[in-house]
C-alpha positions in Angstrom: 18.0 3.8 -13.3 19.7 7.0 -12.0 17.6 7.1 -8.8 17.2 5.7 -5.4 13.8 4.8 -3.8 12.1 5.7 -0.6 8.9 3.9 0.5 6.9 5.7 3.2 5.4 2.8 5.2 5.3 4.1 8.8 1.8 5.6 9.1 -1.4 4.6 10.7 -5.0 5.4 9.5 -8.0 5.5 11.8 -10.2 4.9 8.8 -8.9 1.3 8.7 -10.6 0.7 12.1 -9.7 -2.7 13.6 -7.7 -3.8 10.6 -4.8 -1.5 11.6 -4.7 -2.7 15.3 -2.3 -5.5 14.4 -0.3 -4.2 11.5 0.9 -1.2 9.5 -1.3 -0.3 6.5 1.6 -1.2 4.2 1.5 -4.7 5.5 -2.2 -5.2 4.7 -2.8 -8.5 2.9 -3.8 -8.0 -0.8 -5.2 -10.2 -3.6 -4.9 -13.5 -1.7 -1.1 -13.8 -1.5 0.4 -10.4 -1.4 1.0 -7.4 0.9 0.3 -3.8 0.0 4.0 -2.9 0.0 4.8 -5.6 -2.5 3.4 -3.4 -5.3 5.7 -0.4 -4.5 8.7 -2.7 -4.1 8.0 -4.6 -7.3 7.7 -1.3 -9.2 11.0 -0.2 -7.8 12.9 -3.3 -8.9 11.1 -3.5 -12.2 12.2 0.1 -12.8 15.8 -1.0 -12.2 16.1 1.0 -9.0 18.8 -0.9 -7.1 18.8 0.9 -3.7 15.5 1.3 -1.8 14.8 2.5 1.8 11.6 1.5 3.6 10.7 3.8 6.5 8.5 2.0 9.0 7.2 3.0 12.4 3.6 2.1 13.4 2.9 -1.6 14.2 5.9 -2.5 12.2 6.6 -6.1 13.4 4.8 -8.0 10.7 6.0 -5.6 8.1 9.6 -6.0 9.2 9.2 -9.8 9.2 7.8 -9.6 5.6 10.9 -7.5 4.6 13.4 -9.7 6.4 14.8 -11.1 3.2 15.3 -8.8 0.3 15.8 -11.6 -2.3 12.1 -11.8 -3.1 12.2 -8.4 -4.8 15.7 -9.0 -6.2 17.4 -6.6 -3.8 19.9 -9.2 -2.5 22.8 -7.5 -4.2 26.4 -6.4 -3.4 25.7 -2.8 -4.3 22.5 -1.1 -3.2 19.9 -3.4 -1.7 16.8 -3.0 0.5 17.2 -1.0 3.7 14.5 -0.9 6.5 14.7 2.2 8.8 12.8 2.5 12.0 12.9 5.5 14.4 16.0 5.4 16.6 17.2 7.4 19.6 20.4 9.4 19.1 22.3 12.0 21.0 20.6 14.7 18.9 17.1 13.2 18.6 14.7 11.1 20.6 11.5 11.6 18.6 9.3 9.2 16.7 8.7 10.2 13.2 6.6 13.3 13.4 5.6 13.2 9.8 6.7 12.1 6.4 9.3 14.9 6.0 10.6 14.2 9.5 10.9 10.5 8.6 13.1 11.4 5.7 15.1 13.9 7.8 15.9 11.3 10.5 17.4 9.1 7.8 19.0 11.9 5.8 22.3 10.0 6.0 20.9 7.5 3.5 20.4 10.3 1.0 23.7 12.0 1.7 25.7 8.7 1.3 24.0 7.9 -2.0 25.3 9.0 -5.4 22.3 8.7 -7.7 21.0 12.2 -8.8 17.3 11.5 -8.3 14.9 10.1 -5.7 11.6 8.3 -6.2 9.4 8.6 -3.2 6.3 6.3 -3.0 3.7 5.4 -0.5 3.4 1.9 0.8 -0.4 1.7 0.5 -0.9 2.1 -3.3 -2.0 -0.8 -5.5 -0.6 -0.2 -9.0 2.0 -1.0 -11.6 4.3 1.7 -12.9 7.6 2.2 -14.7 9.2 5.0 -12.7 11.6 5.6 -15.6 8.8 7.2 -17.6 8.1 9.6 -14.7 11.8 10.5 -14.5 11.9 11.2 -18.3 8.9 13.5 -17.9 10.5 15.1 -14.9 13.7 15.9 -16.9 11.9 17.0 -20.0 9.8 19.5 -18.0 12.9 20.7 -16.1 10.7 20.2 -13.0 11.8 20.6 -9.4 9.3 18.0 -8.2 7.0 15.7 -10.2 3.8 14.4 -8.6 2.1 11.3 -10.2 -1.6 12.1 -10.5 -4.7 10.3 -11.6 -8.2 11.4 -12.7 -10.7 9.7 -10.4 -14.5 9.1 -11.0 -16.6 11.8 -9.4 -18.3 9.2 -7.2 -15.1 8.6 -5.2 -14.7 9.7 -1.6 -12.3 12.6 -2.6 -11.7 14.0 0.9 -9.1 11.3 1.6 -6.8 12.4 -1.2 -4.6 15.3 -2.1 -6.4 17.2 -4.8 -4.4 19.0 -7.6 -5.2 21.4 -10.4 -2.8 21.7 -13.4 -2.4 24.1 -16.2 -2.2 23.1 -19.9 1.6 22.5 -19.6 1.1 20.1 -16.6 2.4 22.5 -13.9 0.5 22.2 -10.7 -1.3 25.5 -9.8 -3.4 24.3 -6.8 -2.7 21.5 -4.3 -5.1 20.8 -1.4 -4.5 18.0 1.1 -7.8 16.2 1.9 -10.2 19.1 1.4 -13.7 19.0 2.7 -15.0 19.9 -0.8 -12.9 19.0 -3.8 -12.8 21.4 -6.7 -11.1 18.8 -9.0 -11.2 15.1 -9.6 -7.4 14.8 -10.1 -5.7 13.3 -7.1 -2.1 12.8 -6.0 -1.1 9.2 -6.0 1.6 9.7 -3.4 4.4 9.1 -5.8 7.1 11.9 -6.3 10.3 12.3 -8.3 12.8 14.9 -7.1 16.5 15.6 -7.4 18.4 14.2 -4.5 20.3 17.3 -3.6 17.2 19.4 -3.7 15.3 17.0 -1.5 18.1 17.2 1.1 18.0 21.0 1.0 14.2 21.1 1.4 14.1 18.6 4.1 16.8 20.3 6.1 15.1 23.7 5.7 11.7 22.3 6.8 13.3 20.7 9.9 14.8 24.0 10.9 11.4 25.6 10.7 9.8 22.8 12.7 7.8 21.6 9.8 7.4 17.8 9.4 4.9 16.9 6.6 6.2 16.4 3.1 2.9 17.3 1.3 1.8 20.3 3.5 5.1 21.7 4.4 7.0 21.2 1.1 4.7 20.5 -1.9 1.9 22.8 -1.0 4.1 25.5 0.6 6.5 25.7 -2.4 4.0 25.2 -5.2 4.3 28.9 -6.3 8.0 29.0 -5.9 9.3 25.6 -7.3 8.4 24.1 -10.6 6.1 21.3 -9.5 4.5 19.3 -12.3 1.9 16.5 -12.5 2.4 13.3 -14.4 -1.0 11.6 -15.1 -1.2 7.9 -15.1 -4.0 6.1 -16.9 -3.6 2.5 -15.7 -5.1 0.9 -12.6 -4.4 2.6 -9.3 -6.0 2.3 -5.9 -5.3 3.4 -2.4 -6.3 1.3 0.6 -6.6 4.0 3.3 -10.2 3.1 4.4 -12.0 -0.2 5.1 -14.3 0.4 2.1 -11.4 1.1 -0.3 -9.5 -1.9 1.1 -12.6 -4.1 0.5 -13.3 -2.7 -3.0 -9.6 -3.1 -4.1 -9.4 -6.7 -3.0 -12.8 -7.5 -4.7 -11.6 -5.9 -7.9 -9.1 -8.8 -8.2 -12.1 -11.0 -8.9 -12.4 -9.3 -12.3 -10.5 -11.2 -15.0 -9.1 -8.0 -16.6 -7.6 -6.8 -13.3 -6.0 -10.2 -12.5 -4.7 -10.4 -16.0 -3.2 -6.9 -15.8 -1.4 -7.6 -12.5 -0.4 -11.2 -12.7 -0.1 -12.2 -16.4 1.2 -9.0 -18.0 4.8 -8.0 -17.7 6.3 -6.8 -15.4 5.4 -9.1 -12.5 4.4 -8.4 -9.0 6.7 -10.1 -6.4 6.1 -11.2 -2.8 7.6 -13.3 -0.1 6.8 -16.9 -0.9 5.6 -19.5 1.7 5.8 -23.2 1.1 2.2 -24.2 1.4 0.2 -27.0 -0.3 -2.4 -26.0 -3.0 -5.9 -25.3 -1.9 -8.0 -28.4 -1.1 -11.7 -28.6 -2.1 -13.5 -31.5 -0.3 -16.6 -33.3 -1.4 -19.5 -30.9 -1.4 -17.5 -27.7 -1.7 -18.9 -25.1 -4.1 -16.7 -22.2 -5.2 -17.8 -19.5 -7.6 -15.9 -16.4 -8.8 -13.5 -16.4 -5.9 -9.8 -16.2 -5.1 -8.7 -19.1 -2.9 -5.0 -19.1 -1.8 -2.6 -21.8 -1.0 -3.1 -23.8 2.2 -6.9 -23.3 2.3 -9.3 -26.2 2.9 -12.9 -25.6 1.7 -15.9 -27.7 2.7 -18.7 -25.2 2.2 -19.9 -22.6 -0.3 -17.7 -19.7 -1.3 -19.1 -17.0 -3.7 -17.5 -13.7 -4.8 -15.0 -13.8 -2.1 -11.2 -13.6 -1.4 -9.7 -16.3 0.9 -6.1 -15.6 2.0 -3.6 -18.3 3.0 -4.5 -21.2 5.4 -8.2 -20.6 5.7 -10.4 -23.5 6.8 -14.1 -23.4 5.8 -16.2 -25.9 7.7 -19.2 -28.0 6.6 -22.4 -26.2 5.4 -20.7 -22.8 5.6 -21.7 -20.0 3.3 -19.3 -17.2 2.5 -20.5 -14.4 0.1 -19.0 -11.1 -0.9 -16.4 -11.3 1.9 -12.6 -11.2 2.5 -11.2 -13.8 4.8 -7.6 -12.9 5.9 -4.8 -15.4 6.7 -5.1 -18.4 9.0 -8.8 -18.1 9.8 -10.8 -21.2 11.1 -14.5 -21.0 10.2 -16.7 -23.5 12.2 -19.5 -25.6 10.7 -22.9 -24.0 9.7 -21.5 -20.5 9.7 -22.7 -17.7 7.3 -20.5 -14.7 6.5 -21.7 -12.0 4.1 -20.3 -8.6 3.3 -17.5 -8.9 5.8 -13.8 -8.7 6.3 -12.7 -11.4 8.8 -9.4 -10.5 10.6 -6.5 -12.9 10.5 -6.1 -15.8 12.9 -9.7 -15.6 14.0 -11.7 -18.7 15.0 -15.3 -18.2 13.9 -17.4 -20.4 16.1 -19.8 -22.9 14.6 -23.4 -21.9 14.0 -22.7 -18.2 13.9 -24.0 -15.5 11.5 -22.1 -12.4 10.4 -23.5 -9.9 7.8 -22.6 -6.3 7.0 -26.0 -4.6 6.9 -24.9 -1.0 6.3 -21.5 -1.3 4.6 -18.7 -3.6 5.3 -18.5 -5.4 8.7 -15.1 -6.1 10.2 -15.2 -9.4 12.2 -12.7 -9.7 15.0 -13.1 -12.7 17.4 -10.8 -12.1 20.4 -9.8 -15.6 21.3 -6.6 -17.5 21.9 -5.7 -17.6 18.2 -6.1 -13.8 17.9 -2.7 -13.1 19.4 0.1 -12.9 16.8 
């Protein structure tokens, strides 16, 4: 593909509450055995993009560990490859990334040293499959300056966490609002953009001179009446995990056979770093219904409509319903967990009860196993 990739994975989100205390949003565990960033990386490699930069910043240790070997996404190559960029102090600059545009500006050498004519920019917190070649073909056909991937969302969605767009009949974006209090459209930006490399360099440099640092507010919204900015609508599954509720709902959607089939049985595949773990073990008396149970788990109790990530131990007479149990959690005997997300490396003491009464409860047990 005649493009390089940039994945924006450096941000934090207060709406993720305690879940973002230990890791970047792009490193959030997904669907039992994956991380959020795996989906964007898989889309890049499946679209034959051979050179990808991941811009990390907030709580990046576990994310950087996950990206330590590029072979899992087929980026271990002589030309191109996977590049992980964190903020660095130089003679000219000592800032952290002050926004998405500033993150690209601080790594502008990556763009200037590349030769591909186009750039695909993607967020690290989107759960979807996409062939970016189709977006690029649309971008070229429309003679667009920037193409924004969009999706029509159900009216019941919490729209104030998205960028809202309005397009004309030709697909050109007429209005673009970032996280409005009241949305006047149900078409949202998916955080995926295609732009010509030289033009991106020019816009980023100009924004930096004007002390503007956000790619959406200071480039897309500001130039929407000047540049030809088009929207490309996607019809397939797409979700953003920017809140506790959306993270919970997205993981639970993988309990639906059609969603699992779409992501894991239909070409192209989704790739992730592989750990050598034994298969899940179900001891005598274990009851598991409509759940995802990952490698390394040991189940003794009852698990219903739940997602268990790697190396979870479920004790005797435990009941887990409608919950997400993250990696390496020990659940003591006679424990009930319902409508919860249990943070990784927790030890849930025996004979305890956790239930989300008004929404989803995040369970964090601060004990000796809590420290990464």
